Legacy VTK file of the C-alpha trace (Angstrom):
# vtk DataFile Version 3.0
C-alpha trace
ASCII
DATASET POLYDATA
POINTS 211 float
0.250 0.257 -0.115
1.699 2.829 -1.032
4.938 1.599 -0.922
4.595 0.794 2.834
4.802 -2.804 4.185
3.671 -4.585 7.442
1.463 -1.325 8.004
-0.213 -2.923 11.055
3.153 -4.073 12.380
4.236 -0.470 12.217
1.437 0.470 14.017
1.694 -1.703 17.033
5.515 -0.579 17.444
4.099 2.948 17.334
1.811 2.257 19.748
4.485 1.062 22.583
6.787 3.773 21.495
4.173 6.063 22.166
3.586 4.637 25.740
7.330 4.817 26.304
7.939 7.497 29.073
10.092 9.939 26.997
11.765 13.812 26.781
8.732 15.110 25.320
6.287 13.217 27.478
8.049 14.609 30.924
7.692 18.163 28.729
3.919 17.826 28.539
3.303 16.808 32.238
5.803 19.306 33.404
3.516 22.014 31.337
0.000 20.362 32.334
1.036 20.038 35.966
2.702 23.685 36.651
-0.292 25.663 34.016
-2.961 23.549 33.590
-5.174 21.467 30.827
-4.539 24.219 28.210
-0.605 24.542 28.781
-0.669 20.959 28.558
-3.007 20.659 25.639
-1.390 22.896 23.298
1.963 21.993 24.278
1.188 18.641 22.831
-0.157 20.636 19.721
3.290 22.149 19.505
5.311 18.924 19.823
2.775 17.531 17.536
3.609 20.227 14.736
7.392 20.215 15.055
7.115 16.062 14.774
4.950 16.348 11.304
8.177 18.885 10.271
10.638 15.995 11.409
8.612 13.773 8.891
8.667 16.260 6.070
12.606 16.799 7.057
12.958 12.829 7.170
10.905 12.128 3.695
12.905 14.902 1.705
16.069 13.373 2.993
17.262 16.375 5.129
17.500 14.383 8.148
20.435 12.668 6.818
22.532 15.693 7.233
22.069 15.332 10.946
22.778 12.131 10.671
25.812 12.526 8.244
27.196 16.157 9.604
28.798 16.079 13.476
28.960 19.473 13.014
24.906 20.264 11.941
24.312 17.705 15.005
25.945 19.491 17.434
24.623 22.919 16.403
21.281 21.948 16.894
21.899 20.083 19.736
23.391 23.131 21.610
20.425 25.398 20.175
17.875 23.102 21.700
20.072 22.588 25.497
20.346 26.664 24.904
16.535 26.863 24.401
14.992 24.356 27.217
17.644 25.804 29.571
16.041 29.212 28.960
12.734 28.241 29.503
13.326 26.761 32.882
15.376 29.784 34.107
12.302 31.807 33.198
9.843 29.502 35.132
12.323 29.551 38.129
12.181 33.371 38.057
8.777 33.535 37.763
7.702 35.115 41.496
4.095 34.820 40.372
3.259 38.292 41.096
2.406 39.996 38.196
2.761 38.997 34.554
4.262 35.515 34.376
6.276 35.066 30.927
4.271 32.602 29.405
1.135 34.491 30.520
-1.321 36.942 29.062
-3.684 39.308 30.604
-6.324 38.407 34.052
-3.505 35.557 34.424
-4.223 33.052 31.721
-1.551 31.090 29.555
-0.180 32.497 26.345
-1.272 29.662 24.418
0.160 30.760 20.928
3.138 31.164 23.006
3.738 27.832 24.633
2.361 26.277 21.343
5.315 27.385 19.758
7.521 26.768 22.835
6.248 23.211 22.416
7.330 23.252 18.546
10.438 24.783 19.049
11.787 22.318 21.958
10.858 19.078 19.600
12.331 21.015 16.531
15.786 21.237 18.136
15.721 18.028 19.017
18.186 16.478 16.693
17.752 12.610 18.185
14.020 13.038 17.223
15.426 14.247 13.429
17.324 10.774 13.869
14.490 8.749 15.158
12.801 9.443 12.060
14.840 8.852 9.734
15.984 5.219 11.044
12.347 4.113 12.207
10.093 5.232 9.465
12.544 3.413 6.468
11.886 -0.388 7.996
8.307 -0.235 7.379
8.880 1.138 3.794
9.294 -1.391 0.474
12.793 -0.819 -0.632
11.558 -0.524 -4.163
8.742 1.601 -3.762
8.056 3.920 -6.439
5.916 6.488 -4.925
8.269 9.125 -3.403
8.006 10.696 -0.241
4.218 9.707 0.660
4.629 6.356 2.339
7.175 8.522 4.850
4.642 11.106 4.986
1.796 8.360 5.719
4.033 6.504 7.998
5.118 9.665 10.058
1.365 11.174 9.975
-0.151 8.027 11.391
2.675 7.888 14.187
2.292 11.764 15.334
-1.618 10.929 15.187
-1.723 7.934 17.638
0.884 9.612 19.656
-0.698 12.713 20.129
-3.762 11.282 20.869
-2.155 9.640 24.227
-0.126 12.630 25.232
-3.390 14.491 25.114
-4.910 12.217 27.490
-1.318 12.883 29.506
-2.222 16.291 29.520
-5.932 16.120 30.261
-5.289 13.492 33.130
-2.014 14.950 35.019
-3.816 18.841 34.825
-7.239 17.411 36.414
-5.302 15.203 39.215
-3.059 18.456 40.104
-5.806 21.326 39.941
-6.590 21.744 43.430
-2.668 21.978 44.027
-2.691 25.094 41.137
-5.361 26.664 43.102
-2.919 27.124 45.836
-0.946 30.547 45.130
2.517 29.088 47.133
1.957 25.763 46.034
2.125 26.493 42.196
5.008 28.853 42.779
6.570 25.911 43.946
5.341 23.555 41.102
6.559 26.504 38.385
10.458 26.054 40.180
10.519 22.612 40.154
8.749 22.790 36.212
11.795 24.960 35.687
13.984 22.802 36.694
13.233 19.985 35.505
12.933 21.823 31.690
16.688 22.449 32.935
17.468 18.947 33.520
16.040 17.985 29.893
18.627 20.581 28.618
21.450 18.933 30.390
20.097 15.085 29.399
20.158 16.789 25.595
23.814 17.886 26.207
24.978 14.554 27.048
23.604 13.513 23.379
25.754 12.205 21.031
25.130 11.791 17.309
24.324 7.919 15.982
LINES 1 212
211 0 1 2 3 4 5 6 7 8 9 10 11 12 13 14 15 16 17 18 19 20 21 22 23 24 25 26 27 28 29 30 31 32 33 34 35 36 37 38 39 40 41 42 43 44 45 46 47 48 49 50 51 52 53 54 55 56 57 58 59 60 61 62 63 64 65 66 67 68 69 70 71 72 73 74 75 76 77 78 79 80 81 82 83 84 85 86 87 88 89 90 91 92 93 94 95 96 97 98 99 100 101 102 103 104 105 106 107 108 109 110 111 112 113 114 115 116 117 118 119 120 121 122 123 124 125 126 127 128 129 130 131 132 133 134 135 136 137 138 139 140 141 142 143 144 145 146 147 148 149 150 151 152 153 154 155 156 157 158 159 160 161 162 163 164 165 166 167 168 169 170 171 172 173 174 175 176 177 178 179 180 181 182 183 184 185 186 187 188 189 190 191 192 193 194 195 196 197 198 199 200 201 202 203 204 205 206 207 208 209 210
């Protein structure tokens, strides 16, 4: 089908990978706990958008550049590290009074900004690009003549199942911690912990080595 082989096997493997905790899951849960359901869900949409862009890159062969160029891999990795650390420091520095870096009027989360942050965080993780480059071709016929189409179909399938799972994570974790966010002191502490987690994700990415 369109140059794809063992599509059901791909779906099964994708579901297992979706359920496996990773950096994106930690990021989404952290946002949901600290800033609520909408912030978590827009983080999911941002990360999913980044994943779709990675799929396009893989289909066009651009991800090969990261796989074969240590310099390109390192540059993207350091940009990702710097961005995560920057987000973490902003959350830690938020004193809970006045306008938070990620809020608009009346203390509501700036959902557009949170969406963009999720997308950029995903795009600046070179391991995501290499994952799509390594995972998707395993389910594509070597002799397929459909160009980028099988990559796009597989990537779209993977991102759809992943988005549904991550939306469930965002909704469930935000609802479970809603009462905590209603306490201003606890909310402030949760934001600082979330900021520290973002910095930790950045340091973890710093230790990432190219394949």
